[in-house]
C-alpha positions as CSV (number, residue, x, y, z in Angstrom):
1,M,27.5,-129.9,-67.4
2,P,24.5,-127.8,-66.3
3,R,21.1,-128.6,-67.7
4,P,20.0,-126.2,-70.5
5,L,16.8,-124.2,-70.0
6,F,16.1,-124.5,-73.8
7,E,17.9,-126.3,-76.6
8,S,17.4,-125.7,-80.3
9,Y,19.2,-126.5,-83.6
10,S,17.8,-123.3,-85.2
11,K,20.6,-121.2,-86.6
12,E,18.1,-118.3,-86.9
13,L,17.4,-118.4,-83.2
14,A,21.1,-118.6,-82.4
15,A,21.8,-115.5,-84.4
16,I,18.9,-113.6,-82.6
17,L,20.1,-114.6,-79.2
18,T,23.8,-114.4,-79.6
19,G,24.3,-111.6,-82.1
20,A,26.3,-113.8,-84.4
21,G,25.5,-111.4,-87.3
22,D,24.7,-114.2,-89.7
23,V,22.5,-114.1,-92.7
24,I,20.5,-117.3,-92.4
25,R,17.7,-117.9,-94.9
26,S,17.2,-114.1,-94.7
27,S,18.0,-111.0,-96.7
28,E,20.1,-109.4,-94.0
29,P,21.7,-110.3,-90.6
30,Y,19.2,-110.8,-87.7
31,T,18.9,-108.1,-85.1
32,P,20.0,-109.6,-81.8
33,V,18.2,-109.2,-78.5
34,V,21.3,-107.2,-77.4
35,P,24.6,-106.6,-79.1
36,R,26.9,-109.6,-78.3
37,R,28.3,-109.3,-74.9
38,G,30.2,-112.5,-74.5
39,L,30.0,-114.3,-71.2
40,P,29.3,-112.3,-68.0
41,S,32.2,-111.8,-65.6
42,D,30.2,-113.2,-62.7
43,L,29.2,-116.5,-64.3
44,S,28.4,-119.3,-61.9
45,Q,31.1,-121.9,-61.3
46,H,29.1,-124.6,-63.1
47,L,28.6,-122.4,-66.2
48,S,32.1,-121.1,-66.1
49,D,33.5,-124.7,-66.0
50,W,31.4,-125.5,-69.1
51,L,31.7,-122.3,-71.2
52,R,35.0,-120.6,-70.4
53,P,37.1,-123.2,-72.2
54,L,35.1,-122.5,-75.3
55,E,35.4,-118.7,-75.1
56,H,38.1,-118.3,-77.7
57,D,36.7,-120.8,-80.1
58,D,35.5,-118.9,-83.3
59,S,32.6,-121.4,-83.8
60,V,31.1,-120.5,-80.4
61,H,29.0,-117.4,-79.9
62,A,27.9,-116.3,-76.4
63,S,26.0,-113.5,-74.9
64,W,23.6,-112.7,-72.0
65,F,20.6,-110.5,-71.4
66,T,18.0,-109.9,-68.7
67,R,14.4,-110.9,-68.8
68,A,13.6,-107.2,-69.1
69,E,15.7,-106.9,-72.3
70,L,14.2,-110.1,-73.7
71,G,10.7,-108.8,-73.0
72,A,11.4,-105.4,-74.7
73,F,12.8,-107.0,-77.8
74,G,9.6,-106.8,-79.9
75,W,9.3,-110.4,-81.1
76,E,5.9,-109.9,-82.7
77,T,6.6,-106.6,-84.3
78,R,10.1,-107.1,-85.5
79,I,9.8,-108.3,-89.1
80,M,12.5,-110.2,-91.2
81,R,12.5,-110.7,-95.0
82,R,13.2,-114.4,-95.2
83,R,14.9,-115.8,-98.3
84,A,15.4,-119.4,-99.3
85,M,15.2,-121.8,-102.3
86,V,12.1,-124.0,-102.9
87,D,10.9,-126.5,-105.4
88,P,9.9,-124.6,-108.6
89,R,6.4,-126.1,-108.3
90,V,5.7,-123.9,-105.2
91,A,7.6,-120.8,-106.1
92,G,4.3,-119.1,-107.1
93,L,3.1,-119.3,-103.5
94,F,5.7,-116.6,-102.7
95,A,4.6,-114.1,-105.3
96,G,4.7,-110.6,-103.9
97,C,6.7,-111.6,-100.8
98,P,3.7,-112.7,-98.7
99,R,3.4,-112.1,-95.0
100,G,4.0,-115.5,-93.4
101,F,5.3,-118.8,-94.8
102,P,2.5,-120.2,-97.1
103,A,2.3,-123.7,-95.5
104,S,-1.5,-123.8,-95.6
105,S,-1.4,-123.3,-99.4
106,W,1.4,-125.9,-100.0
107,P,0.3,-128.8,-102.2
108,K,-0.6,-131.8,-100.1
109,D,1.4,-134.2,-102.2
110,L,4.7,-132.2,-101.9
111,P,6.7,-132.2,-98.6
112,I,7.1,-128.7,-97.2
113,S,10.8,-127.8,-97.5
114,Y,13.1,-124.9,-98.1
115,A,16.8,-124.5,-98.0
116,G,19.6,-121.9,-98.2
117,W,20.7,-123.6,-101.4
118,R,19.1,-126.2,-103.6
119,R,20.5,-127.3,-107.0
120,D,17.1,-127.1,-108.8
121,G,15.5,-124.6,-106.5
122,I,14.0,-121.1,-107.1
123,T,14.9,-118.3,-104.7
124,V,11.8,-116.9,-103.0
125,E,11.1,-114.4,-100.2
126,W,8.5,-114.0,-97.5
127,L,8.0,-111.9,-94.4
128,E,7.9,-113.3,-90.8
129,S,8.0,-111.8,-87.4
130,Y,10.8,-113.0,-85.1
131,A,8.1,-114.7,-83.0
132,E,7.2,-116.8,-86.1
133,I,10.9,-117.5,-86.9
134,A,11.5,-118.9,-83.4
135,P,8.0,-119.9,-82.1
136,D,9.2,-122.7,-79.7
137,F,11.6,-120.4,-77.9
138,H,9.2,-117.4,-77.9
139,E,6.3,-119.4,-76.5
140,D,8.3,-121.5,-74.0
141,V,11.1,-119.5,-72.5
142,P,9.7,-116.0,-71.5
143,P,6.9,-117.5,-69.4
144,R,9.4,-119.8,-67.7
145,L,11.7,-116.9,-67.0
146,A,8.8,-114.9,-65.5
147,A,8.4,-117.5,-62.8
148,L,12.0,-117.0,-61.7
149,G,12.0,-113.4,-60.5
150,S,11.9,-109.8,-61.5
151,P,12.6,-108.7,-65.0
152,E,15.9,-107.1,-64.1
153,G,16.9,-109.9,-61.7
154,V,16.7,-112.8,-64.1
155,R,19.5,-113.2,-66.6
156,L,19.7,-115.7,-69.5
157,V,23.2,-116.8,-70.7
158,V,23.1,-118.1,-74.2
159,A,25.7,-119.9,-76.3
160,S,25.6,-121.3,-79.8
161,Y,28.0,-123.6,-81.6
162,W,28.6,-124.0,-85.3
C-alpha cells in the first residue's frame, strides 16, 4: 500500500475533499474542492492496485484535484454554519450563532465536546471557515504540495471510507 500524504478521521474534511455531499455537524452539505470526479484514468500502478478494487464500494468516496484547484478553493473565506448538540450548561455560549467555536469561553471544569446527536443535548449553531473546520489539513498539506511542483502539475488523489 502506498504511504498516504495525510491521514485524518474527520468526516468534515472527507466531505470537503471527496464531494461526498454529507451534512456532518452542519446545516447543509459541504462544498467540495471540486465536484466528485472518482479516480483518475491515469492512476499510478501502486494507487490503482490499492484503490481500484474499492471503486464500486458505496462506502468509499474518491476524487482528485490539482494543487491549483486546491489553492483557489477559498479555505479562509468559505464559511459553514455548523450545527451540533452540546451540554445544556454551555448552550448559551452559542447565542446568536457566533463566529468561531467558543472554546476560549468554555467552563474550565467541563470537557469541550459536541456531537451530531446527544440524548440530553441542546442543538446549537456557530460559523466557521473551512480552514477552521480542517486546520491540520489546511496548514500542513498545501505547503507540502507546493514543494512538489507547479500548481497545475501536482495532483492530489483523495479517498474516504465510511
